[in-house]
C-alpha atoms as a printed R data frame, in Angstrom:
    type eleno elety resid chain resno       x       y       z
1   ATOM     1    CA   MET     A     1 177.054 -14.917 255.053
2   ATOM     2    CA   LEU     A     2 179.957 -12.566 254.298
3   ATOM     3    CA   ASN     A     3 183.578 -14.108 254.418
4   ATOM     4    CA   LEU     A     4 185.272 -12.387 257.264
5   ATOM     5    CA   LYS     A     5 188.467 -11.484 255.256
6   ATOM     6    CA   PHE     A     6 187.017 -10.010 252.915
7   ATOM     7    CA   ILE     A     7 185.162  -7.508 255.557
8   ATOM     8    CA   GLN     A     8 188.353  -7.211 257.286
9   ATOM     9    CA   ASN     A     9 189.771  -6.325 253.994
10  ATOM    10    CA   ASN     A    10 187.276  -4.317 252.085
11  ATOM    11    CA   PRO     A    11 185.567  -2.661 254.721
12  ATOM    12    CA   GLU     A    12 185.112   0.798 252.267
13  ATOM    13    CA   GLU     A    13 183.485  -1.848 249.302
14  ATOM    14    CA   VAL     A    14 181.667  -3.603 251.871
15  ATOM    15    CA   ILE     A    15 180.244  -0.496 253.387
16  ATOM    16    CA   GLU     A    16 179.355   1.066 249.763
17  ATOM    17    CA   LYS     A    17 178.094  -1.394 248.051
18  ATOM    18    CA   LEU     A    18 175.494  -3.013 250.754
19  ATOM    19    CA   LYS     A    19 173.878   1.515 250.301
20  ATOM    20    CA   LYS     A    20 172.475  -0.512 247.237
21  ATOM    21    CA   LYS     A    21 170.314  -2.368 249.749
22  ATOM    22    CA   ASN     A    22 169.758   0.762 251.387
23  ATOM    23    CA   PHE     A    23 171.636  -1.297 254.410
24  ATOM    24    CA   ASP     A    24 173.803   1.236 256.345
25  ATOM    25    CA   ALA     A    25 176.703  -0.949 257.520
26  ATOM    26    CA   GLU     A    26 179.322   1.553 258.812
27  ATOM    27    CA   SER     A    27 178.606   0.829 262.173
28  ATOM    28    CA   ILE     A    28 178.802  -2.852 261.822
29  ATOM    29    CA   VAL     A    29 181.859  -3.091 259.980
30  ATOM    30    CA   GLY     A    30 183.862  -0.923 262.089
31  ATOM    31    CA   GLN     A    31 182.889  -2.840 265.497
32  ATOM    32    CA   ILE     A    32 184.111  -5.863 263.548
33  ATOM    33    CA   ILE     A    33 187.250  -4.038 262.884
34  ATOM    34    CA   GLU     A    34 187.912  -2.772 266.403
35  ATOM    35    CA   LEU     A    35 187.002  -6.357 267.876
36  ATOM    36    CA   TYR     A    36 189.540  -7.515 265.299
37  ATOM    37    CA   LYS     A    37 191.919  -5.762 266.625
38  ATOM    38    CA   LYS     A    38 191.285  -6.194 269.813
39  ATOM    39    CA   LYS     A    39 191.879 -10.531 268.708
40  ATOM    40    CA   ASN     A    40 195.072  -9.500 267.444
41  ATOM    41    CA   GLY     A    41 196.151  -7.915 270.813
42  ATOM    42    CA   ILE     A    42 194.632 -11.296 272.860
43  ATOM    43    CA   GLN     A    43 196.753 -13.412 270.431
44  ATOM    44    CA   SER     A    44 199.807 -11.773 270.745
45  ATOM    45    CA   SER     A    45 199.738 -11.469 274.732
46  ATOM    46    CA   ALA     A    46 199.241 -15.620 274.273
47  ATOM    47    CA   ASP     A    47 201.638 -16.369 271.865
48  ATOM    48    CA   GLN     A    48 204.306 -14.419 274.283
49  ATOM    49    CA   VAL     A    49 202.593 -16.176 277.570
50  ATOM    50    CA   LYS     A    50 203.428 -19.572 275.682
51  ATOM    51    CA   ALA     A    51 206.778 -18.855 274.368
52  ATOM    52    CA   GLU     A    52 207.553 -18.013 278.252
53  ATOM    53    CA   MET     A    53 205.725 -21.415 279.238
54  ATOM    54    CA   ASN     A    54 207.404 -23.317 277.016
55  ATOM    55    CA   LYS     A    55 211.092 -21.800 277.691
56  ATOM    56    CA   LEU     A    56 210.378 -22.353 281.860
57  ATOM    57    CA   SER     A    57 209.368 -25.916 281.341
58  ATOM    58    CA   LYS     A    58 212.347 -26.821 279.448
59  ATOM    59    CA   GLU     A    59 214.172 -24.654 282.071
60  ATOM    60    CA   ILE     A    60 212.636 -27.182 284.975
61  ATOM    61    CA   GLY     A    61 213.731 -30.086 283.899
62  ATOM    62    CA   ILE     A    62 217.560 -28.915 283.605
63  ATOM    63    CA   LEU     A    63 217.210 -27.066 287.019
64  ATOM    64    CA   PHE     A    64 215.884 -30.735 288.467
65  ATOM    65    CA   ARG     A    65 219.590 -32.175 286.955
66  ATOM    66    CA   GLU     A    66 221.360 -29.044 288.531
67  ATOM    67    CA   GLY     A    67 220.296 -29.953 291.907
68  ATOM    68    CA   LYS     A    68 218.316 -26.617 292.429
69  ATOM    69    CA   ALA     A    69 214.977 -28.183 293.665
70  ATOM    70    CA   ASP     A    70 213.787 -24.698 295.276
71  ATOM    71    CA   ASP     A    71 214.413 -22.732 292.042
72  ATOM    72    CA   ALA     A    72 212.438 -25.537 290.372
73  ATOM    73    CA   HIS     A    73 209.614 -25.363 292.156
74  ATOM    74    CA   ALA     A    74 209.205 -21.704 291.727
75  ATOM    75    CA   ALA     A    75 209.325 -22.148 288.015
76  ATOM    76    CA   LYS     A    76 206.567 -24.969 288.146
77  ATOM    77    CA   ALA     A    77 204.532 -22.613 290.071
78  ATOM    78    CA   LYS     A    78 204.917 -19.800 287.846
79  ATOM    79    CA   THR     A    79 203.628 -22.338 285.250
80  ATOM    80    CA   ALA     A    80 200.529 -22.822 286.550
81  ATOM    81    CA   ASP     A    81 200.000 -19.382 286.665
82  ATOM    82    CA   LEU     A    82 201.059 -19.107 282.891
83  ATOM    83    CA   LYS     A    83 198.045 -21.744 282.396
84  ATOM    84    CA   ASP     A    84 195.922 -19.596 283.805
85  ATOM    85    CA   GLN     A    85 196.494 -16.535 281.568
86  ATOM    86    CA   ILE     A    86 196.671 -18.421 278.815
87  ATOM    87    CA   LYS     A    87 192.974 -20.047 279.450
88  ATOM    88    CA   GLN     A    88 191.829 -16.471 280.362
89  ATOM    89    CA   LEU     A    89 193.249 -15.430 277.138
90  ATOM    90    CA   ASP     A    90 191.461 -18.327 274.808
91  ATOM    91    CA   GLU     A    91 188.245 -17.521 277.001
92  ATOM    92    CA   ASP     A    92 188.916 -13.500 275.351
93  ATOM    93    CA   PHE     A    93 189.354 -14.969 272.282
94  ATOM    94    CA   ALA     A    94 186.260 -16.848 272.430
95  ATOM    95    CA   LYS     A    95 184.028 -14.161 273.290
96  ATOM    96    CA   ILE     A    96 185.463 -11.658 270.527
97  ATOM    97    CA   ASP     A    97 184.914 -14.866 267.767
98  ATOM    98    CA   GLU     A    98 181.381 -14.787 268.720
99  ATOM    99    CA   GLN     A    99 180.722 -11.314 269.083
100 ATOM   100    CA   VAL     A   100 182.112 -10.860 265.381
101 ATOM   101    CA   TYR     A   101 179.863 -14.009 264.172
102 ATOM   102    CA   GLU     A   102 176.819 -12.350 265.846
103 ATOM   103    CA   LEU     A   103 177.991  -9.290 263.818
104 ATOM   104    CA   GLN     A   104 178.338 -11.059 260.799
105 ATOM   105    CA   VAL     A   105 175.678 -12.861 260.391
106 ATOM   106    CA   GLN     A   106 173.508  -9.367 260.202
107 ATOM   107    CA   LEU     A   107 175.476  -8.211 257.179
108 ATOM   108    CA   PRO     A   108 173.112  -9.125 253.753
109 ATOM   109    CA   ASN     A   109 175.050 -10.418 250.762
110 ATOM   110    CA   LEU     A   110 176.212  -7.879 248.509
111 ATOM   111    CA   PRO     A   111 174.454  -6.935 245.382
112 ATOM   112    CA   ALA     A   112 176.308  -7.546 241.979
113 ATOM   113    CA   ASP     A   113 177.802  -4.964 239.852
114 ATOM   114    CA   ILE     A   114 174.387  -4.802 237.530
115 ATOM   115    CA   VAL     A   115 171.719  -4.826 240.266
116 ATOM   116    CA   PRO     A   116 169.918  -1.059 239.974
117 ATOM   117    CA   ALA     A   117 170.157   1.193 242.696
118 ATOM   118    CA   GLY     A   118 166.813   2.144 244.091
119 ATOM   119    CA   LYS     A   119 164.322   1.747 247.144
120 ATOM   120    CA   THR     A   120 160.893   0.382 245.776
121 ATOM   121    CA   PRO     A   121 159.347  -2.131 243.900
122 ATOM   122    CA   GLU     A   122 158.779   0.834 241.087
123 ATOM   123    CA   ASP     A   123 162.696   1.247 241.172
124 ATOM   124    CA   ASN     A   124 163.176  -2.124 239.689
125 ATOM   125    CA   GLU     A   125 164.643  -2.470 235.434
126 ATOM   126    CA   VAL     A   126 162.252  -4.287 233.109
127 ATOM   127    CA   VAL     A   127 164.324  -6.624 230.728
128 ATOM   128    CA   LYS     A   128 162.339  -7.778 228.535
129 ATOM   129    CA   SER     A   129 158.425  -8.270 228.254
130 ATOM   130    CA   GLU     A   130 156.920 -10.613 225.761
131 ATOM   131    CA   GLY     A   131 153.540 -11.418 224.798
132 ATOM   132    CA   ASN     A   132 150.044 -10.217 223.510
133 ATOM   133    CA   MET     A   133 147.474  -8.778 225.964
134 ATOM   134    CA   PRO     A   134 144.110 -10.114 226.480
135 ATOM   135    CA   GLU     A   135 140.788  -8.423 225.303
136 ATOM   136    CA   LEU     A   136 138.580  -9.889 227.330
137 ATOM   137    CA   GLY     A   137 135.649  -6.880 227.085
138 ATOM   138    CA   GLU     A   138 133.166  -5.401 229.342
139 ATOM   139    CA   ASN     A   139 131.934  -8.448 231.045
140 ATOM   140    CA   LYS     A   140 135.279 -10.043 232.400
141 ATOM   141    CA   LEU     A   141 135.723 -11.777 235.778
142 ATOM   142    CA   PRO     A   142 138.263 -11.526 238.070
143 ATOM   143    CA   HIS     A   143 139.645 -15.201 238.818
144 ATOM   144    CA   TRP     A   144 137.832 -15.200 242.304
145 ATOM   145    CA   GLU     A   145 134.285 -14.805 240.509
146 ATOM   146    CA   LEU     A   146 135.409 -17.207 238.156
147 ATOM   147    CA   ALA     A   147 136.424 -20.115 240.688
148 ATOM   148    CA   GLU     A   148 133.074 -18.992 242.454
149 ATOM   149    CA   LYS     A   149 131.349 -19.168 238.928
150 ATOM   150    CA   TYR     A   150 132.733 -22.491 238.606
151 ATOM   151    CA   ASP     A   151 132.832 -24.285 241.012
152 ATOM   152    CA   LEU     A   152 137.260 -24.619 241.274
153 ATOM   153    CA   ILE     A   153 138.336 -23.033 244.786
154 ATOM   154    CA   ASP     A   154 136.612 -21.919 247.932
155 ATOM   155    CA   PHE     A   155 137.939 -19.486 249.447
156 ATOM   156    CA   GLU     A   156 135.160 -18.998 252.593
157 ATOM   157    CA   LEU     A   157 135.073 -22.730 253.052
158 ATOM   158    CA   GLY     A   158 139.137 -22.809 253.707
159 ATOM   159    CA   VAL     A   159 138.640 -19.341 256.517
160 ATOM   160    CA   LYS     A   160 136.130 -22.132 258.111
161 ATOM   161    CA   LEU     A   161 138.869 -24.870 258.310
162 ATOM   162    CA   THR     A   162 141.916 -22.677 259.038
163 ATOM   163    CA   GLY     A   163 141.680 -18.628 258.265
164 ATOM   164    CA   ALA     A   164 141.964 -16.152 255.596
165 ATOM   165    CA   GLY     A   165 144.901 -17.325 252.879
166 ATOM   166    CA   PHE     A   166 144.187 -21.056 252.790
167 ATOM   167    CA   PRO     A   167 141.999 -21.641 250.230
168 ATOM   168    CA   VAL     A   168 140.126 -24.997 249.067
169 ATOM   169    CA   TYR     A   169 140.650 -25.886 245.772
170 ATOM   170    CA   LYS     A   170 137.546 -28.421 244.527
171 ATOM   171    CA   GLY     A   171 137.249 -30.593 241.057
172 ATOM   172    CA   LYS     A   172 138.911 -29.266 237.750
173 ATOM   173    CA   GLY     A   173 140.347 -26.463 240.568
174 ATOM   174    CA   SER     A   174 141.958 -28.929 242.044
175 ATOM   175    CA   ARG     A   175 143.172 -31.158 239.034
176 ATOM   176    CA   LEU     A   176 144.461 -27.917 237.085
177 ATOM   177    CA   GLN     A   177 146.885 -27.887 240.420
178 ATOM   178    CA   ARG     A   178 148.010 -31.547 240.063
179 ATOM   179    CA   ALA     A   179 148.268 -30.738 235.856
180 ATOM   180    CA   LEU     A   180 150.112 -27.542 236.749
181 ATOM   181    CA   ILE     A   181 153.043 -29.168 239.486
182 ATOM   182    CA   ASN     A   182 153.356 -32.576 237.208
183 ATOM   183    CA   PHE     A   183 154.286 -30.682 234.194
184 ATOM   184    CA   PHE     A   184 156.407 -28.101 236.014
185 ATOM   185    CA   LEU     A   185 158.111 -31.379 237.410
186 ATOM   186    CA   ASP     A   186 158.232 -33.108 233.967
187 ATOM   187    CA   GLU     A   187 159.950 -30.045 232.553
188 ATOM   188    CA   ALA     A   188 162.355 -29.462 235.336
189 ATOM   189    CA   GLN     A   189 163.299 -33.520 234.819
190 ATOM   190    CA   LYS     A   190 163.450 -33.188 230.852
191 ATOM   191    CA   ALA     A   191 166.395 -29.956 232.301
192 ATOM   192    CA   GLY     A   192 168.310 -32.057 233.746
193 ATOM   193    CA   TYR     A   193 167.311 -31.348 237.450
194 ATOM   194    CA   LEU     A   194 167.050 -34.985 240.181
195 ATOM   195    CA   GLU     A   195 163.400 -34.632 241.943
196 ATOM   196    CA   VAL     A   196 163.591 -34.958 245.542
197 ATOM   197    CA   GLN     A   197 161.032 -34.912 248.082
198 ATOM   198    CA   PRO     A   198 161.367 -32.485 250.960
199 ATOM   199    CA   PRO     A   199 159.803 -32.341 254.456
200 ATOM   200    CA   LEU     A   200 157.571 -29.693 254.882
201 ATOM   201    CA   VAL     A   201 159.310 -28.259 258.751
202 ATOM   202    CA   VAL     A   202 162.789 -27.343 259.222
203 ATOM   203    CA   ASN     A   203 164.844 -27.089 262.444
204 ATOM   204    CA   GLU     A   204 166.942 -23.781 263.046
205 ATOM   205    CA   ASP     A   205 170.113 -25.055 261.730
206 ATOM   206    CA   SER     A   206 168.218 -25.077 258.312
207 ATOM   207    CA   GLY     A   207 166.660 -21.759 258.128
208 ATOM   208    CA   PHE     A   208 169.751 -20.097 259.087
209 ATOM   209    CA   GLY     A   209 171.638 -22.094 256.432
210 ATOM   210    CA   THR     A   210 169.855 -20.532 253.636
211 ATOM   211    CA   GLY     A   211 169.170 -17.254 255.089
212 ATOM   212    CA   GLN     A   212 165.863 -17.383 256.469
213 ATOM   213    CA   LEU     A   213 166.753 -17.406 259.931
214 ATOM   214    CA   PRO     A   214 166.617 -14.956 262.119
215 ATOM   215    CA   ASP     A   215 163.573 -14.057 261.058
216 ATOM   216    CA   LYS     A   216 163.636 -10.722 260.987
217 ATOM   217    CA   GLU     A   217 160.298 -10.181 259.406
218 ATOM   218    CA   GLY     A   218 158.587 -12.731 262.051
219 ATOM   219    CA   GLN     A   219 156.974 -14.305 258.372
220 ATOM   220    CA   MET     A   220 157.206 -17.858 259.261
221 ATOM   221    CA   TYR     A   221 155.214 -20.452 260.464
222 ATOM   222    CA   HIS     A   222 156.831 -21.395 263.824
223 ATOM   223    CA   VAL     A   223 156.007 -24.342 265.627
224 ATOM   224    CA   THR     A   224 157.647 -23.372 269.332
225 ATOM   225    CA   GLU     A   225 157.580 -27.123 271.236
226 ATOM   226    CA   ASP     A   226 159.386 -28.939 268.740
227 ATOM   227    CA   ASN     A   227 161.793 -25.473 267.583
228 ATOM   228    CA   LEU     A   228 160.424 -26.518 264.398
229 ATOM   229    CA   TYR     A   229 159.644 -24.085 260.893
230 ATOM   230    CA   LEU     A   230 157.007 -24.707 258.406
231 ATOM   231    CA   ILE     A   231 159.387 -23.894 254.881
232 ATOM   232    CA   PRO     A   232 158.354 -21.000 252.782
233 ATOM   233    CA   THR     A   233 159.743 -22.917 250.228
234 ATOM   234    CA   ALA     A   234 161.229 -25.809 249.079
235 ATOM   235    CA   GLU     A   235 164.070 -23.784 248.656
236 ATOM   236    CA   VAL     A   236 165.185 -24.052 252.597
237 ATOM   237    CA   PRO     A   237 165.286 -27.926 253.025
238 ATOM   238    CA   VAL     A   238 166.482 -28.658 249.386
239 ATOM   239    CA   THR     A   239 169.512 -26.203 249.491
240 ATOM   240    CA   ASN     A   240 170.384 -27.746 253.018
241 ATOM   241    CA   LEU     A   241 170.233 -31.378 251.247
242 ATOM   242    CA   TYR     A   242 174.223 -29.715 251.389
243 ATOM   243    CA   ARG     A   243 174.787 -28.121 254.915
244 ATOM   244    CA   ASP     A   244 178.935 -29.243 256.124
245 ATOM   245    CA   VAL     A   245 178.766 -31.145 252.846
246 ATOM   246    CA   ILE     A   246 182.389 -31.446 250.787
247 ATOM   247    CA   VAL     A   247 180.959 -32.641 246.959
248 ATOM   248    CA   GLU     A   248 183.188 -32.984 244.329
249 ATOM   249    CA   GLY     A   249 184.135 -30.371 241.731
250 ATOM   250    CA   LYS     A   250 183.454 -32.880 238.876
251 ATOM   251    CA   ASP     A   251 179.632 -33.396 240.405
252 ATOM   252    CA   LEU     A   252 178.900 -29.729 240.019
253 ATOM   253    CA   PRO     A   253 176.539 -28.240 238.860
254 ATOM   254    CA   ILE     A   254 173.974 -30.362 240.898
255 ATOM   255    CA   LYS     A   255 170.534 -29.527 239.685
256 ATOM   256    CA   ASN     A   256 167.705 -30.460 241.926
257 ATOM   257    CA   THR     A   257 163.739 -30.039 241.471
258 ATOM   258    CA   ALA     A   258 161.199 -30.214 244.404
259 ATOM   259    CA   TYR     A   259 156.687 -29.494 244.521
260 ATOM   260    CA   SER     A   260 156.262 -28.895 248.128
261 ATOM   261    CA   ALA     A   261 153.176 -26.951 249.838
262 ATOM   262    CA   CYS     A   262 154.849 -23.433 251.340
263 ATOM   263    CA   PHE     A   263 154.200 -21.811 254.077
264 ATOM   264    CA   ARG     A   264 154.123 -17.418 254.591
265 ATOM   265    CA   ARG     A   265 152.849 -15.675 257.753
266 ATOM   266    CA   GLU     A   266 152.083 -12.369 255.614
267 ATOM   267    CA   ALA     A   267 151.932 -10.514 258.238
268 ATOM   268    CA   GLY     A   268 150.733  -6.742 257.252
269 ATOM   269    CA   SER     A   269 149.192  -8.583 253.837
270 ATOM   270    CA   TYR     A   270 145.677  -6.830 253.189
271 ATOM   271    CA   GLY     A   271 143.569  -4.937 251.004
272 ATOM   272    CA   LYS     A   272 142.325  -5.297 247.283
273 ATOM   273    CA   ASP     A   273 145.645  -6.848 246.496
274 ATOM   274    CA   VAL     A   274 145.893  -9.765 248.135
275 ATOM   275    CA   ARG     A   275 141.960 -10.622 247.159
276 ATOM   276    CA   GLY     A   276 141.728 -14.550 245.989
277 ATOM   277    CA   LEU     A   277 144.902 -16.422 245.376
278 ATOM   278    CA   ASN     A   278 146.914 -12.567 244.733
279 ATOM   279    CA   ARG     A   279 148.749 -13.355 248.198
280 ATOM   280    CA   LEU     A   280 148.367 -16.768 250.892
281 ATOM   281    CA   HIS     A   281 149.360 -18.272 253.849
282 ATOM   282    CA   GLN     A   282 149.784 -21.880 252.069
283 ATOM   283    CA   PHE     A   283 150.657 -22.260 248.410
284 ATOM   284    CA   ASP     A   284 152.221 -24.561 245.789
285 ATOM   285    CA   LYS     A   285 154.943 -24.353 244.307
286 ATOM   286    CA   VAL     A   286 157.878 -25.868 241.960
287 ATOM   287    CA   GLU     A   287 161.312 -25.070 242.661
288 ATOM   288    CA   ILE     A   288 164.997 -25.284 241.271
289 ATOM   289    CA   VAL     A   289 168.340 -25.248 242.964
290 ATOM   290    CA   GLN     A   290 171.988 -25.557 241.534
291 ATOM   291    CA   VAL     A   291 175.039 -25.457 243.982
292 ATOM   292    CA   ALA     A   292 178.257 -24.365 240.719
293 ATOM   293    CA   THR     A   293 181.359 -23.263 241.127
294 ATOM   294    CA   PRO     A   294 181.145 -19.598 241.248
295 ATOM   295    CA   GLU     A   295 183.111 -19.484 237.407
296 ATOM   296    CA   SER     A   296 180.154 -20.792 236.296
297 ATOM   297    CA   SER     A   297 177.330 -19.405 238.488
298 ATOM   298    CA   TYR     A   298 176.173 -16.205 236.624
299 ATOM   299    CA   GLU     A   299 175.903 -18.263 233.214
300 ATOM   300    CA   ILE     A   300 173.974 -20.954 235.496
301 ATOM   301    CA   LEU     A   301 171.528 -17.810 236.243
302 ATOM   302    CA   ASP     A   302 170.930 -17.243 233.138
303 ATOM   303    CA   GLY     A   303 169.812 -20.631 232.340
304 ATOM   304    CA   MET     A   304 167.129 -20.585 234.744
305 ATOM   305    CA   VAL     A   305 166.738 -17.364 233.843
306 ATOM   306    CA   ALA     A   306 165.858 -19.202 230.585
307 ATOM   307    CA   HIS     A   307 164.158 -22.219 231.749
308 ATOM   308    CA   VAL     A   308 161.532 -19.987 233.775
309 ATOM   309    CA   GLU     A   309 160.375 -18.412 230.662
310 ATOM   310    CA   GLY     A   310 159.945 -21.029 228.981
311 ATOM   311    CA   LEU     A   311 157.586 -22.381 231.453
312 ATOM   312    CA   VAL     A   312 155.738 -19.250 230.713
313 ATOM   313    CA   GLN     A   313 155.694 -18.869 227.171
314 ATOM   314    CA   LYS     A   314 154.137 -22.226 227.354
315 ATOM   315    CA   LEU     A   315 151.513 -21.270 229.148
316 ATOM   316    CA   GLY     A   316 150.793 -18.964 226.581
317 ATOM   317    CA   LEU     A   317 150.941 -16.148 229.374
318 ATOM   318    CA   PRO     A   318 152.022 -12.017 228.805
319 ATOM   319    CA   TYR     A   319 154.931 -12.043 230.694
320 ATOM   320    CA   ARG     A   320 158.121  -9.328 231.686
321 ATOM   321    CA   ILE     A   321 161.097  -9.711 233.585
322 ATOM   322    CA   LEU     A   322 162.652  -7.254 236.029
323 ATOM   323    CA   ARG     A   323 166.449  -7.073 237.060
324 ATOM   324    CA   LEU     A   324 165.194  -6.236 240.934
325 ATOM   325    CA   CYS     A   325 166.838  -2.777 242.428
326 ATOM   326    CA   GLY     A   326 169.273  -3.138 245.506
327 ATOM   327    CA   GLY     A   327 165.688  -1.939 247.995
328 ATOM   328    CA   ASP     A   328 163.578  -4.857 246.306
329 ATOM   329    CA   MET     A   329 166.137  -7.105 246.942
330 ATOM   330    CA   SER     A   330 165.988 -10.291 249.828
331 ATOM   331    CA   PHE     A   331 168.865 -10.078 252.192
332 ATOM   332    CA   THR     A   332 170.845 -13.324 251.355
333 ATOM   333    CA   ALA     A   333 170.722 -12.282 247.196
334 ATOM   334    CA   ALA     A   334 173.731 -11.014 245.075
335 ATOM   335    CA   LEU     A   335 171.383 -11.148 242.233
336 ATOM   336    CA   THR     A   336 167.361 -11.521 241.395
337 ATOM   337    CA   TYR     A   337 165.250 -11.541 238.312
338 ATOM   338    CA   ASP     A   338 161.598 -11.779 239.503
339 ATOM   339    CA   PHE     A   339 158.912 -12.816 236.358
340 ATOM   340    CA   GLU     A   340 155.490 -11.199 236.383
341 ATOM   341    CA   VAL     A   341 152.461 -12.021 233.955
342 ATOM   342    CA   PHE     A   342 149.880 -10.298 233.218
343 ATOM   343    CA   SER     A   343 146.046 -10.169 234.628
344 ATOM   344    CA   ALA     A   344 143.944  -9.189 232.376
345 ATOM   345    CA   ALA     A   345 140.910  -9.218 234.306
346 ATOM   346    CA   GLN     A   346 143.039  -7.493 237.137
347 ATOM   347    CA   GLU     A   347 144.542  -5.046 234.682
348 ATOM   348    CA   LYS     A   348 147.649  -5.860 236.787
349 ATOM   349    CA   TRP     A   349 151.436  -7.662 237.001
350 ATOM   350    CA   LEU     A   350 151.429 -10.476 239.011
351 ATOM   351    CA   GLU     A   351 155.216 -11.877 240.735
352 ATOM   352    CA   ILE     A   352 155.261 -15.276 239.567
353 ATOM   353    CA   SER     A   353 158.816 -16.485 240.089
354 ATOM   354    CA   SER     A   354 162.084 -15.079 241.703
355 ATOM   355    CA   VAL     A   355 165.333 -16.493 240.330
356 ATOM   356    CA   SER     A   356 168.490 -15.430 242.545
357 ATOM   357    CA   ASN     A   357 172.322 -16.382 242.531
358 ATOM   358    CA   PHE     A   358 173.812 -15.842 246.205
359 ATOM   359    CA   GLU     A   359 176.982 -16.487 245.605
360 ATOM   360    CA   SER     A   360 179.055 -17.639 248.254
361 ATOM   361    CA   PHE     A   361 176.445 -16.183 250.439
362 ATOM   362    CA   GLN     A   362 174.536 -18.726 251.804
363 ATOM   363    CA   ALA     A   363 177.468 -21.289 251.223
364 ATOM   364    CA   ASN     A   364 179.231 -19.658 253.600
365 ATOM   365    CA   ARG     A   365 176.360 -20.135 256.513
366 ATOM   366    CA   LEU     A   366 175.959 -23.599 255.297
367 ATOM   367    CA   LYS     A   367 179.668 -24.935 255.113
368 ATOM   368    CA   LEU     A   368 179.269 -25.861 252.000
369 ATOM   369    CA   ARG     A   369 182.537 -26.639 250.293
370 ATOM   370    CA   TYR     A   370 183.852 -28.649 246.523
371 ATOM   371    CA   ARG     A   371 186.722 -29.780 246.442
372 ATOM   372    CA   ASP     A   372 188.705 -29.548 243.127
373 ATOM   373    CA   ASP     A   373 191.032 -31.367 241.273
374 ATOM   374    CA   ASN     A   374 193.429 -28.183 241.104
375 ATOM   375    CA   SER     A   375 193.401 -27.506 244.862
376 ATOM   376    CA   LYS     A   376 194.193 -29.602 248.040
377 ATOM   377    CA   LYS     A   377 191.868 -27.062 249.814
378 ATOM   378    CA   PRO     A   378 188.301 -27.244 249.522
379 ATOM   379    CA   GLN     A   379 186.557 -23.977 248.389
380 ATOM   380    CA   ILE     A   380 183.104 -22.322 248.957
381 ATOM   381    CA   ALA     A   381 180.792 -23.471 245.961
382 ATOM   382    CA   HIS     A   382 177.639 -20.485 245.381
383 ATOM   383    CA   THR     A   383 173.901 -21.697 245.289
384 ATOM   384    CA   LEU     A   384 171.332 -20.496 243.163
385 ATOM   385    CA   ASN     A   385 167.007 -21.131 242.957
386 ATOM   386    CA   GLY     A   386 163.931 -20.219 241.553
387 ATOM   387    CA   SER     A   387 160.600 -20.627 241.632
388 ATOM   388    CA   ALA     A   388 159.779 -23.007 238.201
389 ATOM   389    CA   LEU     A   389 156.940 -22.374 238.810
390 ATOM   390    CA   ALA     A   390 154.881 -20.930 242.073
391 ATOM   391    CA   LEU     A   391 151.167 -21.766 241.037
392 ATOM   392    CA   PRO     A   392 148.948 -18.643 242.915
393 ATOM   393    CA   ARG     A   393 149.296 -16.771 240.439
394 ATOM   394    CA   ILE     A   394 149.952 -18.245 237.270
395 ATOM   395    CA   VAL     A   395 146.252 -20.392 238.086
396 ATOM   396    CA   ALA     A   396 144.695 -16.453 238.292
397 ATOM   397    CA   ALA     A   397 146.448 -15.602 235.392
398 ATOM   398    CA   LEU     A   398 145.324 -18.611 233.476
399 ATOM   399    CA   LEU     A   399 141.050 -18.356 234.750
400 ATOM   400    CA   GLU     A   400 141.545 -15.009 233.740
401 ATOM   401    CA   ASN     A   401 143.276 -14.220 230.620
402 ATOM   402    CA   ASN     A   402 141.550 -17.452 229.286
403 ATOM   403    CA   GLN     A   403 137.692 -16.787 229.898
404 ATOM   404    CA   THR     A   404 135.311 -16.942 227.255
405 ATOM   405    CA   THR     A   405 131.559 -17.219 226.565
406 ATOM   406    CA   GLU     A   406 131.796 -21.048 226.368
407 ATOM   407    CA   GLY     A   407 134.507 -20.916 229.580
408 ATOM   408    CA   ILE     A   408 137.829 -21.091 230.389
409 ATOM   409    CA   LYS     A   409 139.863 -22.658 227.698
410 ATOM   410    CA   ILE     A   410 143.058 -24.637 229.376
411 ATOM   411    CA   PRO     A   411 146.521 -24.664 227.397
412 ATOM   412    CA   GLU     A   412 146.908 -26.667 224.824
413 ATOM   413    CA   VAL     A   413 150.245 -27.973 226.683
414 ATOM   414    CA   LEU     A   414 148.297 -28.558 230.010
415 ATOM   415    CA   ALA     A   415 145.381 -30.315 228.668
416 ATOM   416    CA   PRO     A   416 146.978 -33.888 228.792
417 ATOM   417    CA   TYR     A   417 147.483 -33.576 232.552
418 ATOM   418    CA   CYS     A   418 144.303 -31.959 233.217
419 ATOM   419    CA   GLY     A   419 142.054 -34.805 231.326
420 ATOM   420    CA   PHE     A   420 140.181 -31.381 229.683
421 ATOM   421    CA   ASP     A   421 140.671 -28.849 227.635
422 ATOM   422    CA   LEU     A   422 138.023 -26.944 228.855
423 ATOM   423    CA   ILE     A   423 136.276 -25.416 232.103
424 ATOM   424    CA   ASP     A   424 132.750 -25.338 231.901
């Protein structure tokens, strides 16, 4: 969440920058400023009452020593009244703090200066496009037909077991899934990421810490009886490893990777754009997460983007990198790069990764700090994360783009993990 002191000192900047995210912050910022004025007034009154009580406390002893018992008892009675006033002022102070906090958590993160203006995905900026578009001819098949033809994925069986958006992978389809997971994890380890295996459900504090809660869009699956949430991404539990933690500056950056199943309700999603693997309620993903100093976080973001790009290149898929516009960015991100691969059979781009710098936004919620040798006071860290990679649309593109009359060719880098180089 945004720093309160920054909001107070820079209200116009906060309002103006959040316009780029199409968020009208004027009312919330105005209320925060007014509440702080009220809070300062209460603090001033409390200081005056406390000063008066301290003065009376000293006078009581003197009055007793001077034999003025009646005056001393009157002063004691007055101090009791002053204590009641202080208690009430403290309660008023706490109520305002609570009101300010409730307003503060409604404000999205400020977008970085280089974030383009815009409201929809069409306004995103293409910063790079690479790879050759495969020419498949007239007999090309979309991945859901290929999956049926080669008995790789059973979408109808998933509907029977659970519902739409929960496919069952079979045979070489299952092995391809496992191969991709292991390949992505191995590449992350080579890049210096420590692998962790987190829980697939989290509590409210964890959801709040990374900004998924409050869940305004209702996209998280909620286990109501236990008040737990199925994770939408491994970002949530992995980043929360460092909630309420002070890390040593010398240990930064901290680099973690994790494979997990991910669960998203995808409320309101329907139509031809969600066929097959295009949009699922449960899917697999390998995530990379970093905790960094503010000075290094944007250089680290560039490195994470390069890491994801290297994965897509090794898989031989045509891709492009987008810098998201303000209106297409998440509540928590300061800057996001999306990766898309081209689906030759569907003839469209499919998003397969988002890599984001959250600056101090998540760390403020998490109370994640680091201690620098040059400063005695712990400082707020920066957090970053990225999909490296999400599997469903990668699988869709691999099946579609590599289809031949003999079968589906497996990229050379994946063949050792799969144990086969052709699906036939």
